[in-house]
KEPAMAR-487876 format. One line per 2 residues: number of its first residue (from 1); for each residue z, y, x of C-alpha. Coordinates in pm, whole numbers. Each point is the difference from the previous one (the first is absolute). Layout:
REM KEPAMAR-487876
NUM> Z Y X  ...
REM end
This chain:
REM KEPAMAR-487876
1> 0 0 0  -86 348 125
3> 280 252 -20  -103 364 50
5> 310 181 -119  56 332 173
7> -362 43 107  -141 327 -141
9> -348 37 -144  -230 19 299
11> -276 248 80  -337 -145 104
13> 177 -290 175  -155 -185 294
15> 150 -325 129  4 -28 381
17> 93 -343 137  44 -166 339
19> 136 -338 105  143 -118 329
21> -160 -305 157  -359 -114 47
23> -150 321 -144  216 234 207
25> -99 3 368  231 224 199
27> 203 51 -321  -237 294 -55
29> -39 -39 -378  361 -76 -95
31> 116 285 224  -235 237 -182
33> 158 -79 -338  348 19 154
35> -94 346 131  -97 114 -351
37> 329 -131 -141  199 177 269
39> -181 334 -10  0 23 -380
41> 340 -167 -46  -123 -281 -220
43> 248 -165 -234  -31 -377 -45
45> -17 -89 -369  -100 -368 13
47> -9 -302 230  -173 -332 -53
49> 217 -312 -12  -5 -138 355
51> 62 -355 -125  -339 -1 -172
53> -220 91 294  161 -51 342
55> 77 -294 224  329 101 158
57> -62 -223 302  -305 216 73
59> 146 338 -99  373 -32 44
61> 260 216 -176  223 223 211
63> 378 35 -10  166 339 43
65> 341 160 -41  79 263 -263
67> 353 141 30  119 -330 139
69> -178 -207 -267  -280 -234 106
71> -318 45 -202  -343 -161 6
73> -335 176 -23  -273 -230 -127
75> -364 40 105  -197 132 -295
77> -238 267 -125  140 326 -136
79> -152 280 -206  92 366 14
81> -136 321 -152  -55 335 172
83> -130 326 -143  -242 202 211
85> 36 369 -78  -249 283 40
87> -266 157 -219  -102 -341 -136
89> 314 -219 -4  -40 -374 -28
91> 217 -306 38  -30 -290 241
93> 134 -347 -74  78 -145 343
95> 3 -378 47  137 -134 327
97> 94 -355 83  -97 -319 177
99> -307 -211 -64  129 -269 -239
101> 26 -362 107  -102 -146 -338
103> -118 71 -356  -236 280 99
105> -164 23 -343  335 45 -173
107> 100 253 267  -313 209 -64
109> 39 -30 -377  356 132 23
111> -114 301 204  -282 61 -247
113> 256 -10 -280  184 289 166
115> -328 183 53  -88 -35 -370
117> 343 110 -125  -2 304 229
119> -355 104 -86  -130 -38 355
121> -354 136 30  -86 -135 345
123> 143 -262 238  -38 57 374
125> 100 -288 225  47 73 371
127> -70 -255 272  -50 -27 375
129> -196 -256 198  -63 -82 366
131> -334 116 135  -204 71 311
133> 79 369 -6  124 211 294
135> 339 167 -32  -149 320 145
137> -227 72 -296  76 96 -362
139> 126 -295 -203  -281 -143 -216
141> 94 5 -368  -211 -185 -254
143> 34 48 -374  -123 -282 -221
145> -14 -84 -368  -153 -267 -221
147> -111 259 -255  -353 135 66
149> 61 314 -210  328 73 177
151> -171 -53 336  -258 268 -86
153> 249 248 -144  253 -24 283
155> -238 -55 294  125 -353 68
157> -160 -322 112  -63 -267 -260
159> 163 -302 156  -224 -295 83
161> 259 -190 205  20 -378 -29
163> 270 -204 175  378 -29 33
165> 193 278 -168  357 119 -42
167> 202 154 -279  -190 329 40
169> -330 -165 -93  157 -206 -279
171> 175 302 -156  -317 207 15
173> -197 -270 -181  279 -44 -257
175> -21 373 -72  -377 -21 -39
177> 23 -288 -250  270 188 -192
179> -217 312 -22  223 208 230
181> -193 205 259  104 -124 345
183> -77 96 358  113 -139 333
185> 22 208 317  -7 -190 330
187> 97 125 346  -140 -180 304
189> 269 -58 263  -100 -81 362
191> 53 -373 46  129 53 355
193> 282 227 -122  84 -166 -328
195> 379 -3 -22  185 264 -204
197> 43 283 -25  -343 163 -6
199> 56 357 -121  -362 93 74
201> -127 -256 -253  267 101 -252
203> -103 364 35  -368 -88 -51
205> 81 -192 -320  199 292 -139
207> -277 246 82  -255 -215 -183
209> 237 -48 -294  46 376 -17
211> -375 48 -31  -37 -280 -252
213> 261 107 -255  -9 375 75
215> 365 55 86  161 175 293
217> 207 -253 197  278 132 225
219> -50 -164 338  332 83 166
221> 13 -126 357  -287 -247 -40
223> -262 210 188  232 36 300
225> 93 -368 -15  -370 -90 -4
227> -70 213 307  296 -148 186
229> -114 -352 -92  -348 62 138
231> 131 154 323  228 -300 52
233> -283 -248 -55  -227 205 229
235> 254 -20 282  59 -371 -34
237> -367 -91 -37  -85 204 311
239> 226 -226 207  -243 -290 -43
241> -361 61 109  -137 -280 -217
243> 164 139 -312  -119 351 88
245> -354 -131 38  25 -189 -329
247> 122 312 -183  -290 197 149
249> -242 -263 -133  148 33 -348
251> -21 380 23  -368 -10 93
253> -80 -241 -282  192 211 -252
255> -156 328 112  -350 -144 -15
257> 51 -148 -345  148 317 -148
259> -219 262 167  -194 84 -321
261> 318 27 -207  164 227 255
263> -227 285 -107  28 -59 -375
265> 253 -87 -265  280 -102 237
267> 16 344 160  -22 165 -343
269> 296 -202 -130  212 81 303
271> -85 371 -28  88 6 -370
273> 334 -164 75  67 255 274
275> -73 289 -239  227 -144 -269
277> 292 -28 240  -65 340 162
279> -18 182 -333  313 -165 -134
281> 357 93 79  71 -323 183
283> 90 -345 -125  137 -29 -349
285> 208 -142 -229  -155 -3130 1237
287> -331 -172 26  -343 103 125
289> -196 286 -151  -334 43 -167
291> -274 74 250  -349 137 -17
293> -140 -338 -107  267 -113 -247
295> 233 -252 164  313 37 205
297> -1 199 321  108 -142 334
299> 361 -119 -23  256 186 203
301> -232 286 94  205 228 226
303> 76 360 -77  -67 258 271
305> 286 244 -2  293 138 192
307> 307 -206 -69  364 87 71
309> 39 -339 163  -313 28 211
311> -373 44 -42  -234 -266 -125
313> -325 -49 190  -325 42 -191
315> -177 -326 -88  -312 -95 188
317> -319 15 -209  -203 -318 -50
319> -249 -73 277  -362 49 -92
321> -158 -338 -65  329 -180 53
323> 194 -216 -242  215 182 -246
325> 266 -152 -220  1 295 -237
327> -132 -50 -349  -118 352 -86
329> 13 80 -364  -35 268 -275
331> 109 100 -347
REM end
């Protein structure tokens, strides 16, 4: 049963969802929704029953102390509501949790029940996958939908993907079959620096979400965190000549592929975002991951970063023509 007591009538509500796990390389997507909750002080109004959807040997509960009393937090998916102020106020229904272990169809139906009761007009699901993208370039963000009309109206790709999928793909298709407009936004995370956090990918997702739903998102310290992350990866990658050469190869491939776009719509979008922020008064109000071909990324991929307990060396790139145990993938 869906209980929505205490939730006010919403204004042009959009549901924004992200799930930890296979669809969340570098924790970029779940961190983006957590950022929205924190900046807009979201209030949780519902949580799905963990017993219905999670294997607690895979996603274990945690024990904590509250005024000397031991309590347990169960892994689940929670919903909160935030109101975005401004000239055109609107509400966001934020969904953040863990990819369920079982009963995915029931899980999606329960979320769609909330969407229906709240009058949600659009569902946006955030995801992040591992890809052959250099950390030195802007994070590629792809927006996809199964609805041809929505693809034309919102300048999105109509998805043609076939292969393994996660809860992001399943929820998007459930929305489509239920007649709820749905979009997924994907950030590509460098496979050689895949471990969380990845503030640069989180920032890119939020920028694209801002454009998509026409709201001004307060970014807080994310831009500075993203710059610091890139500087740290630069320094560590430079310590290994093979990694430096590999990154340069990725840069050249990326620059060649995107040369036409660099003089067109991409620059226009960035300039429009710059003008919006300049004219405003400042900000308001455990498994593998999906990869560029659909399956799990390389297990145990190291994260290049400064660490209080010492620095981790960058991984060596695969040798050209050599054997490679990786099973590259995409979603």
